[in-house]
N, C-alpha and C positions, 0 to 999 in steps of 0.2 A: 504494500500500500504506500502511496505517496505520503511522505512525511518531511516537513521542514521545520525550521526553528528560528526564533529570535533570541539572541543570547547576549544581553547587555551586561556591562559591568557597573555595579552601583558606586561609581566614583563621582557622580553628579546627577543633576536632573536631565531628563530627556529634552531634546530640541526637535525642530522640524525634520532634520536629517534622520534622526532615529524614527520619527513617526513614519516617514516615507519608507524606510527599510522594513519596519514592522508590518506596515500595511501591504507592502509588496509580497512579503513572505506569507502573511495571513491570507491574502486574496488568492495567492497561488494554491494554497492548501484547500481553500473553500472551493475553488473552481475545479480542482481535481477530486473532490470528495475525500480528501485525505486528512492527515493529522497535522495540527499546529502545536509545537512544543515551545514553551517559554522556559529558558534556563538562565539562572543568575550566576554569572562568572565572577566570583568574588574571592579569588585566590590572592589578591594583593592586599595584605592586612593594613598597609600604611595609607591606602587611599579609599578603600571600600567602607561604606558606612550603612548601618541599618536604615537610617532615615531616607537614604537615596533608594534603597530597595523598596521601601514602602511607597516612595514617590513613583517609581517605575510601574508598580502595580496599579496605582491610582491613574496614572496617565494613560496606560494601555486600556484600562476599563473605560475611561472617559472617551477614548477613540472608538469604542465599540467592539474591541477585540475580545475573543474568548480563547481559552487554551486548556490543555490537559492539566490535571492536578494529580498528585502534588507537584509543585514546581521544584526542579532539582537545583539545589544550592551547592555549588562546588565545594565550599569550605566544610560542608558536612560529610564529604566523601574523600578526605585526604588519604585514608587507608587504601581506597581503590587505586589511586594513582601511585601510591607507594609500592603496591604489588606489581604494577606494570614496570616501574623503575627497577625493581629487584629482578624481574624477568629479563629485562634488557641488560642489566649489569651482569647477570649470570651467564649471558651469552657473549660477554666481552665487548658489548656495543657502547659502553659508557666509560668515561674516565673522569676522575675528580679534577676539578679546577678551582684552585684557591685564589685566582687572580681577581683583583677588584676592577671596577669599571675604569678607574684611573690607569691601572696597569694595562688594560686593553687599549685605551686611547693612546698611551705612550708607545705601545707596540706598533700602532698604526703609523706613527711618525717615524719609528725606527726601521720599519719593514723595508727591505731592499727591493722587493718586487710588488709593492702596493699593499693594500689593506687586507688581502686574503690571509696573510700570515696572522693577522690579529684575530680573525674569526675562526681560524683553524690553529689554535695555539698548541695543541697536542698535550699529551700527559706531562706532568712534572717529572724530572729525573727521580729515580727511586729513592735516593737518600733525602732529597728535598721533600718529597711527598711524605716520607716517614717522619721527618722532623716536624712538618706542618701538622700532621695528624696527631703527633704526640703533644703538640702545643695546644690542641683544641681549636685550631683555627677553622672557621666555617668554610665550607666548600659547596660548589654546585656540581651537578653531574652533566657533562656534555656528551653529545652523541658523536662518536668517532666515525667520520665518513669513510675512512680507510677500512675500518672493520665492517661497516655496513656494506660496502662494495664487495668485500670478500665473502660475507655471509650470503648476499643475494646472488652473486655471480654476475658475469658481464652481460649476459643476455637480459636478465631482469633489470639490472642497473641501467642499461642503456635503452630499455624498452618501456619504461614506465610512462603512462599517459594519464590525462584526465579529460572528461567530457565537459565542455563549456557551452552552456545554452546562451543564445542571444536574448536580449530583452524583448518582452512582448510575445503575444501568441504566435507571431510569424517569424520570430527570431531564428537565425541560423544556429545550428549546432556544430561545434568543431571538436575534433579530437586533437588535443594539444600535447606536445611532449613535455615531460617533467625534467627539470634540471635539478637533480638531487643535491648538487653542490651549492645551490643558490643562497642558502642561509649559513653555509659553513658548518662548523662543528657546533650546532645550536645547543643552547642550554635547555635541557628537558626537566631538570629539577633545580629550582632556585635554592639559594642558601637558607632563606627564611621559612618558606612553606613546604619545601620538598617537592614542588611540582611547578611547571611553567606552562604558559598558555598553550603552546602547540601540542603538548602531550595531553593536557586536560581536555581540550576541545575535540581532538580526534577520538580519545577514549569515549567521551560522552556521546558524540555523534554515532559511534558504533553501538554503544549500549542502548541508546534511545531509538535506534532504528531509523535514523535520519537518512532519507534517500536523496534529498535535494538540499544543498547548502546554498541559500539565497542571501547574499550580503553585498556590501558596498565594494566598489572598484578599488578602494584603498587596501583591501585585503586580498587582492588578486595574487600578489607575490607570495603570500603565505601558503597558497595552494601547493607549491612545490615541496616544501618541507613536510607539510601535512600528508601529502600522498606518499612520501618516503616512509613516514612513521606508519601509516596504514599498511603499506606493503610489508614492512618489517614485522608487524604484529599480526598480519593475516586478517586485518579488518576490511570490511567492504568499502569500496570506493563510491562515495556519493556523486551525483551529478551536480555541477557547480553552475551558478548564475551570479555574476557580479554586476550589479546595477549601477547606474550613474549616481553621482554624488550631488546633492543639492547645494546650491550656493545662495548666500544672502544678497541683499541689494548692493553690497560693496564688492561683489564678485568673489568673495572668499567662501570656501565651503564651511558649512556649519560644523562646529567643533566645540567640545566642552572647554578645551584649554583657552579658546578665544572668548569664552563667556557668552556664547550665542544665547539669544533669547530663548527661554525654556518654555515648554508646553504649559507649565504651571503659570508662568507669567502671562502667556497669551490667554489662557483661560480666565485668569483674574481680570484681564483687560476686556473681557466680554466676547472673545472669540468662541464660537460654538464648534463642537466636534464636526458637525455636518459641513460647516464652512471650510474648516481645515481639510477635511477629506476631499471636498470638491477642488480646493486649491491645489492639492497634491495629485489630483487626477483619479480619485477613487470615489465612485458613486456610493450612495447609502446601500448598505447590505453587501459591499465588496465588489 
């Protein structure tokens, strides 16, 4: 059965761009007679807040969306992700990385062949790793592309693809190649929470039976590393659709970091959900 999802992080209130993305996914599910899943991606303990999660639910209900319950909150399932990390570690696919963000940035400047050395730093020398472990220094787990290539074999490594649907009912569907090196030796387990975005999202898409990932064009590049993780774990490959990004009157796309006007503020100013849906191109009832 067709199943898609909207998976916001509760790091602020929703804006028009979020509304467009949520309505795009919800309308696709309704048109297909399928499932619409709401997931709260709250693995960043420094930025996620309960009041923002409450606001997300209020805003989506105001828009007229409905979703399956219970809503999966990622912070409630850290043990699930820890089990995946352990399975990857047992296969030799991960290595400890004690480097800080500053260390990585410095490595970019020092790298003789460009920035790839910074995102593929490789394991620490054994003696250094032992010393850092003994000191109790925090570390992340990085995916080793060299080991991943070895495990998958050349045919699979070079043959990974993903299906990308065009926007709209008449959009073209393309079969695109995956670049498994696009994100380098990506962090799959952060130092603080023990999981990172790419692993959590691919795990949950597989667990929740998501068949279609409908999200903004800003996440198109993430598809490459996520397809690599799915392949390594034997998880199914969803069909992807990356929709256009909305921009405000100033021409800049809506973003939390730019303090874009929120749905709550628009609602307080008298805007109705019906008017917003019409503005965004969604008639009443999807």
